[in-house]
C-alpha positions in Angstrom: 170.1 -135.6 -122.7 169.2 -132.3 -124.4 171.5 -133.3 -127.3 169.7 -136.6 -127.6 166.4 -134.8 -127.7 167.6 -132.4 -130.4 169.0 -135.3 -132.5 165.7 -137.2 -132.0 163.6 -134.2 -133.1 165.9 -133.6 -136.1 165.6 -137.2 -137.2 161.8 -137.1 -136.8 161.7 -133.9 -138.8 164.0 -135.3 -141.4 161.9 -138.4 -141.8 158.7 -136.3 -142.0 160.4 -134.1 -144.7 161.4 -137.2 -146.6 157.8 -138.5 -146.4 156.5 -135.2 -147.5 158.9 -135.2 -150.4 157.9 -138.7 -151.4 154.3 -137.7 -151.1 154.9 -134.6 -153.2 156.7 -136.7 -155.8 153.8 -139.2 -155.9 151.2 -136.4 -156.1 153.1 -135.0 -159.0 153.2 -138.4 -160.7 149.5 -138.8 -160.0 148.8 -135.4 -161.7 150.9 -136.4 -164.7 149.1 -139.7 -165.1 145.6 -138.2 -164.8 146.6 -135.4 -167.2 147.7 -138.0 -169.7 144.5 -140.0 -169.3 142.2 -137.1 -169.9 144.3 -135.5 -172.7 143.8 -138.3 -175.2 142.6 -137.1 -178.6 139.3 -138.9 -178.3 138.3 -136.5 -175.5 138.9 -133.4 -177.6 135.2 -132.5 -177.7 134.5 -133.6 -174.2 134.8 -131.9 -170.8 136.6 -133.4 -167.8 136.1 -132.1 -164.3 138.0 -133.7 -161.3 138.6 -132.9 -157.7 140.4 -135.0 -155.2 140.6 -134.0 -151.5 142.5 -135.7 -148.6 140.1 -136.3 -145.7 143.2 -136.7 -143.4 145.0 -133.4 -144.2 142.3 -131.4 -146.1 144.8 -130.9 -149.0 143.6 -130.9 -152.6 145.6 -133.7 -154.3 144.4 -133.0 -157.8 142.0 -130.7 -159.5 141.0 -130.2 -163.1 138.4 -127.6 -164.1 137.1 -128.0 -160.5 135.1 -124.8 -160.3 133.0 -125.2 -163.5 129.5 -126.7 -163.5 129.0 -130.2 -164.9 125.9 -132.3 -165.4 125.8 -134.7 -162.4 123.5 -137.5 -163.5 122.9 -139.8 -160.5 125.8 -138.5 -158.4 123.2 -135.7 -157.5 121.7 -138.4 -155.2 124.5 -137.6 -152.8 123.0 -134.2 -152.2 119.6 -135.8 -151.5 121.2 -138.3 -149.2 122.8 -135.5 -147.2 119.4 -133.8 -146.9 117.6 -137.0 -145.9 120.2 -137.9 -143.2 120.3 -134.3 -141.9 116.6 -133.5 -141.9 114.7 -136.8 -141.7 117.2 -139.0 -139.8 118.6 -142.5 -140.4 116.2 -144.2 -137.9 112.9 -142.7 -139.1 110.3 -145.2 -140.4 107.7 -143.9 -142.9 104.1 -144.9 -142.1 101.3 -145.8 -144.4 98.0 -145.4 -142.7 94.4 -146.6 -143.0 92.0 -144.1 -141.6 88.2 -143.9 -141.1 85.6 -141.9 -139.2 84.4 -143.5 -136.0 81.0 -144.4 -137.3 80.7 -148.2 -137.1 77.3 -149.7 -136.2 76.6 -153.4 -136.4 79.7 -154.0 -138.5 78.9 -151.2 -141.0 81.3 -148.3 -141.5 79.2 -145.3 -142.5 81.8 -143.5 -144.6 85.0 -144.3 -146.5 88.2 -146.0 -145.6 91.1 -143.7 -146.5 94.4 -145.3 -147.5 96.9 -142.5 -146.7 100.4 -142.7 -148.1 103.2 -140.7 -146.5 106.0 -141.4 -149.0 107.2 -144.9 -148.3 108.8 -146.0 -151.6 109.3 -149.6 -150.4 105.6 -150.5 -149.8 105.1 -154.0 -151.2 108.7 -154.3 -152.3 110.3 -154.9 -148.9 110.1 -158.1 -146.8 108.7 -156.0 -144.0 105.9 -154.6 -146.2 105.3 -157.2 -148.9 102.1 -158.3 -147.2 101.0 -154.8 -146.3 97.5 -155.1 -147.7 96.9 -158.4 -145.9 98.1 -156.9 -142.6 95.8 -153.9 -143.0 92.8 -156.0 -144.0 93.3 -158.2 -140.9 93.3 -155.1 -138.7 90.0 -153.9 -140.3 88.3 -157.2 -139.8 89.6 -157.4 -136.2 87.6 -154.2 -135.5 84.4 -155.9 -136.5 84.0 -154.0 -139.8 82.2 -156.1 -142.4 80.8 -153.4 -144.8 82.2 -150.1 -145.8 79.5 -147.8 -147.3 81.8 -145.0 -148.5 84.2 -147.2 -150.5 88.0 -146.8 -150.4 89.9 -143.6 -151.1 93.6 -144.1 -152.0 95.0 -140.7 -151.0 98.5 -139.6 -152.1 98.1 -135.9 -151.6 100.7 -135.8 -148.8 103.0 -134.6 -151.6 101.8 -131.4 -153.0 103.8 -131.9 -156.2 103.5 -133.3 -159.7 104.2 -137.0 -160.0 107.4 -136.3 -162.0 110.5 -134.4 -160.8 111.4 -131.0 -162.3 113.3 -131.4 -165.5 112.3 -135.0 -166.2 111.9 -135.6 -169.9 108.5 -136.7 -171.1 109.9 -139.5 -173.2 111.3 -141.1 -170.0 108.0 -141.1 -168.1 106.9 -144.6 -169.2 110.3 -146.1 -168.3 111.1 -148.0 -165.1 113.7 -145.4 -164.1 111.2 -142.5 -164.2 108.3 -144.0 -162.4 105.7 -141.6 -160.8 106.9 -140.2 -157.5 103.9 -140.9 -155.3 103.2 -140.6 -151.6 101.3 -143.8 -152.0 103.7 -146.0 -154.0 103.5 -149.7 -154.3 105.9 -152.3 -155.7 108.3 -149.5 -156.7 105.6 -148.2 -159.2 106.9 -150.7 -161.8 105.3 -153.3 -164.0 107.1 -156.2 -165.7 105.9 -156.8 -169.2 106.5 -160.1 -170.9 105.9 -160.9 -174.6 105.6 -164.5 -175.6 105.1 -165.7 -179.2 101.9 -167.5 -180.1 101.3 -169.7 -183.2 102.8 -168.3 -186.4 100.5 -165.6 -187.8 98.6 -165.3 -184.5 98.8 -162.5 -181.9 101.6 -162.8 -179.3 100.8 -163.0 -175.6 101.4 -159.8 -173.6 101.3 -160.2 -169.8 101.8 -157.8 -166.9 103.1 -158.5 -163.5 101.5 -157.2 -161.3 98.4 -157.6 -163.3 96.4 -154.4 -163.4 99.3 -152.0 -162.9 98.4 -150.6 -166.3 94.6 -150.7 -166.8 94.5 -151.4 -170.5 96.7 -153.1 -173.1 96.2 -152.7 -176.8 98.1 -155.8 -178.1 99.0 -155.6 -181.8 102.1 -157.8 -181.7 101.9 -160.6 -184.2 103.9 -163.8 -184.2 106.2 -163.9 -187.3 108.0 -166.8 -189.0 110.9 -168.5 -187.4 114.2 -166.6 -187.8 112.6 -163.2 -188.5 114.2 -160.5 -186.3 112.0 -159.5 -183.4 110.6 -156.0 -183.5 108.8 -155.3 -180.2 107.5 -151.8 -179.4 105.8 -150.6 -176.2 104.4 -147.1 -175.8 102.2 -145.4 -173.2 101.8 -141.7 -173.4 102.2 -139.7 -170.2 98.9 -139.9 -168.3 97.4 -142.5 -170.7 95.9 -145.6 -169.1 96.5 -147.7 -172.2 99.8 -149.5 -173.1 100.1 -150.0 -176.8 102.2 -153.0 -177.9 102.9 -153.4 -181.6 105.4 -155.1 -183.9 106.4 -158.8 -184.2 108.1 -161.6 -182.4 109.3 -164.8 -184.1 107.7 -168.1 -183.4 109.5 -170.2 -180.8 111.5 -167.1 -179.7 112.2 -167.1 -175.9 110.0 -164.8 -173.8 111.0 -161.1 -174.0 111.0 -159.1 -170.8 110.6 -155.3 -170.2 110.1 -153.0 -167.2 107.8 -150.0 -167.4 106.3 -147.4 -165.1 102.8 -148.3 -163.6 99.9 -146.0 -164.5 98.5 -144.8 -161.1 100.3 -146.3 -158.1 97.8 -145.0 -155.6 94.9 -146.4 -157.4 96.7 -149.7 -157.9 97.5 -149.8 -154.1 93.8 -149.2 -153.4 92.8 -152.1 -155.7 95.3 -154.4 -153.9 93.8 -153.4 -150.5 90.2 -154.0 -151.8 91.2 -157.6 -152.9 92.7 -158.2 -149.4 89.6 -156.9 -147.7 87.4 -159.2 -149.7 89.5 -162.1 -148.6 88.8 -161.2 -145.0 85.0 -160.8 -145.5 84.9 -157.0 -145.8 82.7 -155.6 -148.5 83.3 -152.2 -150.2 80.3 -150.3 -151.3 81.4 -147.5 -153.6 84.5 -149.0 -155.1 88.0 -147.5 -155.1 89.0 -144.0 -156.2 92.3 -142.2 -156.0 92.8 -138.7 -154.6 95.8 -136.8 -156.0 97.2 -133.3 -155.5 95.9 -130.7 -156.3 92.8 -132.3 -154.9 92.6 -131.8 -151.2 91.8 -134.7 -148.9 92.1 -132.7 -145.6 88.4 -132.6 -145.1 88.1 -136.4 -145.4 90.9 -136.9 -142.9 89.9 -134.3 -140.3 87.7 -136.5 -138.2 89.3 -139.8 -139.2 91.0 -142.1 -136.7 93.8 -144.6 -137.3 92.5 -148.0 -138.2 95.6 -149.7 -139.3 99.3 -148.9 -140.1 102.4 -150.4 -141.7 105.8 -148.9 -141.4 108.8 -148.8 -143.8 112.3 -150.0 -143.0 114.5 -147.2 -141.4 115.6 -144.4 -143.7 119.1 -145.8 -143.5 118.0 -149.0 -145.2 115.9 -147.1 -147.8 119.0 -144.9 -148.6 121.2 -147.9 -148.9 118.9 -149.6 -151.4 118.4 -146.3 -153.2 122.1 -145.6 -153.6 123.3 -149.1 -154.2 120.8 -149.6 -157.1 120.6 -145.9 -158.1 116.8 -146.2 -157.5 115.3 -142.9 -158.5 111.9 -143.4 -156.8 113.6 -143.9 -153.4 115.6 -140.7 -153.5 112.9 -138.5 -155.0 110.5 -139.6 -152.3 113.1 -138.9 -149.6 113.5 -135.4 -151.0 109.7 -134.8 -150.9 109.5 -136.1 -147.3 112.2 -133.6 -146.4 110.1 -131.0 -148.2 107.0 -131.7 -146.1 109.1 -131.3 -143.0 110.7 -128.1 -144.2 107.3 -126.6 -145.0 105.9 -127.6 -141.6 108.9 -126.0 -139.8 108.6 -122.8 -141.8 104.9 -122.5 -141.2 105.5 -122.7 -137.5 108.0 -119.9 -137.6 107.4 -116.3 -136.6 107.1 -115.2 -140.3 105.6 -117.9 -142.4 106.5 -117.4 -146.1 103.6 -116.2 -148.4 102.7 -117.8 -151.6 102.7 -121.4 -152.8 105.6 -123.8 -153.1 105.4 -127.4 -154.2 106.7 -130.0 -151.8 109.6 -130.5 -154.2 110.4 -126.7 -154.0 110.3 -127.0 -150.2 112.7 -129.9 -150.4 115.1 -127.9 -152.6 114.8 -124.9 -150.3 115.9 -127.2 -147.4 118.8 -128.5 -149.5 120.0 -125.0 -150.4 120.0 -124.1 -146.7 122.1 -127.2 -145.9 124.6 -126.4 -148.6 124.9 -122.8 -147.2 125.7 -124.4 -143.8 128.4 -126.4 -145.5 129.9 -123.2 -146.9 129.6 -124.2 -150.5 129.8 -121.1 -152.7 126.6 -119.8 -154.3 126.3 -121.1 -157.8 128.6 -124.1 -157.3 125.5 -126.4 -157.3 122.3 -126.1 -159.3 120.2 -129.1 -158.2 116.4 -129.0 -158.9 115.2 -132.5 -158.0 116.3 -135.5 -156.0 117.6 -138.1 -158.5 119.9 -136.6 -161.1 117.5 -137.5 -163.8 117.2 -133.8 -164.8 119.8 -132.5 -167.2 119.5 -129.2 -165.3 121.2 -130.8 -162.2 124.6 -129.3 -162.1 127.6 -129.2 -159.7 131.2 -128.3 -159.8 133.6 -131.1 -159.0 135.0 -129.1 -156.0 131.5 -128.7 -154.6 130.8 -132.4 -154.9 134.1 -133.3 -153.2 133.5 -130.8 -150.4 130.0 -132.3 -149.9 131.7 -135.7 -149.4 134.2 -134.2 -147.0 131.4 -132.6 -145.0 129.4 -135.9 -144.9 132.5 -137.8 -143.8 132.7 -135.6 -140.6 129.1 -136.1 -139.6 127.7 -138.5 -136.9 125.8 -140.3 -139.7 128.9 -140.7 -141.9 129.0 -144.5 -141.5 125.3 -144.7 -142.7 126.2 -143.0 -146.0 129.5 -144.9 -146.3 127.7 -148.2 -146.0 125.0 -147.1 -148.4 127.4 -146.4 -151.3 128.2 -149.1 -153.9 131.4 -151.0 -153.1 133.8 -151.5 -156.1 133.8 -155.0 -157.3 131.3 -156.2 -154.7 127.8 -154.7 -155.0 125.4 -152.2 -156.4 126.2 -150.4 -159.6 129.9 -151.0 -159.0 129.6 -154.8 -158.6 131.4 -155.6 -161.9 133.7 -152.6 -162.0 137.4 -152.3 -160.8 137.7 -155.9 -159.9 141.3 -157.1 -159.5 142.5 -153.6 -158.9 143.5 -151.6 -155.7 140.0 -150.2 -155.7 138.3 -153.6 -155.3 136.5 -153.9 -152.0 137.9 -150.5 -151.1 136.4 -147.7 -153.2 132.8 -146.6 -152.3 131.1 -144.3 -154.7 128.0 -143.2 -156.4 127.8 -143.7 -160.1 126.1 -141.4 -162.5 125.4 -141.9 -166.2 123.0 -140.8 -168.9 123.5 -140.1 -172.5 126.8 -138.2 -172.9 127.2 -137.9 -169.1 129.5 -140.1 -167.0 130.4 -139.5 -163.3 131.7 -141.1 -160.2 132.0 -139.5 -156.8 132.8 -141.0 -153.4 135.6 -142.3 -151.2 138.7 -144.4 -151.5 141.7 -145.3 -149.3 145.1 -145.2 -151.0 147.6 -148.0 -150.8 149.5 -145.7 -148.4 146.5 -145.5 -146.1 145.3 -141.9 -146.9 141.5 -141.4 -147.1 140.3 -139.4 -150.1 137.1 -137.9 -151.3 136.8 -137.5 -155.0 134.5 -136.4 -157.8 135.2 -137.4 -161.4 132.9 -135.9 -164.1 133.0 -136.5 -167.8 130.4 -134.6 -169.9 129.7 -134.3 -173.6 131.4 -137.6 -174.4 130.2 -140.4 -176.7 132.9 -143.1 -177.0 134.0 -143.5 -180.6 134.0 -147.0 -182.2 136.7 -149.2 -180.7 137.3 -147.1 -177.7 136.7 -148.3 -174.1 133.4 -147.5 -172.5 133.4 -144.2 -170.6 133.1 -146.0 -167.2 136.4 -147.7 -168.0 138.1 -144.3 -168.5 136.7 -143.0 -165.2 137.6 -146.2 -163.4 141.2 -145.9 -164.6 141.5 -142.6 -162.7 139.8 -144.0 -159.6 142.3 -146.9 -159.7 145.2 -144.5 -159.8 143.9 -142.9 -156.6 143.5 -146.3 -154.9 147.1 -147.3 -155.9 148.9 -144.3 -154.4 151.6 -145.7 -152.1 153.2 -142.7 -150.3 151.8 -142.2 -146.8 150.3 -138.8 -145.9 152.8 -136.5 -144.3 152.4 -136.0 -140.6 150.9 -132.7 -139.5 153.4 -130.2 -138.1 152.1 -130.5 -134.5 152.4 -134.2 -134.7 156.0 -134.0 -135.9 157.0 -131.7 -133.0 155.5 -134.1 -130.5 157.5 -137.1 -131.7 159.5 -138.5 -128.7 163.3 -138.9 -129.0 164.6 -142.4 -129.0 
């Protein structure tokens, strides 16, 4: 019997060693193939950084320049996601409140209504909040209020920060991807602009949806002769209430569509609520005004009571929409909400910090503390806002892969996993890696801006091993005739998905194998 046990143990150990050998051979083959991919002459002036970690064994399967800093682009959203799930929680719903002093006599409110935003980025853009203004107006009317003497104050001072993230470029601020980050956001702070030709020689038609999201339009677009190349230009300087439209559009051309940032989300939300109140027979005396940081609305709110409230979807859903679509507003607002919480916690401590920090600074302070808890080396990440839109957001590939390994071990791991784009199926990976082993398997955050191309996430190999990976390509502009940079990155991800050798059994598991 003892001989049988020894033979069984030897056979189990021999099989494990063979598996380990096969795995080592495949890992060596993987390294050779990745090395060949990134050593092509067209990458001579570029920088590749790659880290691949097994979630099952903790081993590093592949690394290239893993400890040097790279621009992250939108893969930086993974750090914000970690902070949001850790500090805010997946189930939290963000309120938007309507407040007023308790001075109502004969249907007259002697004072203002205060529309107080607390960071919901989905207001008016989610099925649960699309009719938010209507719901609030109904609740006001139900309280018997018919006249508001103090007008309506649209207050977004919950965030004590500028409306743009640190490091955002001024030339981006009119664009849909760099909308203002406001505690009182509405319809994702975007405006759709359509340009339709008129009669030849006459002005074109410029329309906004939602109307009023930009207060003024200076339309100088003319309708040119048929067949003339369209030349449409849209410009709004940061902080300017006027959108300038100039150039030409050919007669009988199809409508042209563009997306831009809205002018003042809080003010626009207030105008939407005023319209809804009028439909319910409530008259505002004093109009609508916006209150922004560094203005202080605390005195207005001190004696105010809750009149109406709407709530966002859970943070888990907000995170999913933000990561699938790489929606900057959603992640920046989540960072700022975490910043509000970090500040409140610090101020209740035994030694509150002196001096002023913006809400964004508080959020970054909370993120640095979380990264320290993860054991990431100082200097391995330099993140300064929540979206990756700043070119000063940096991380090493190893730090990014270790972040993913940490998240995979948390109680909220499935929330993050489900929020990531799925290759070939949805989000920013919907059309990538189809008909490959990564299809409906790899889940990862994309990141791209001029000369920066990244992918970081999870994949299960053909042999069943779960991997976390970070692939970063910086300083690369594909030459004429070359594949797009995303195709080069996908080629490496597909190699990971196609690995066939099974992970070797841990030593303790080998010793415990029964004899047969």
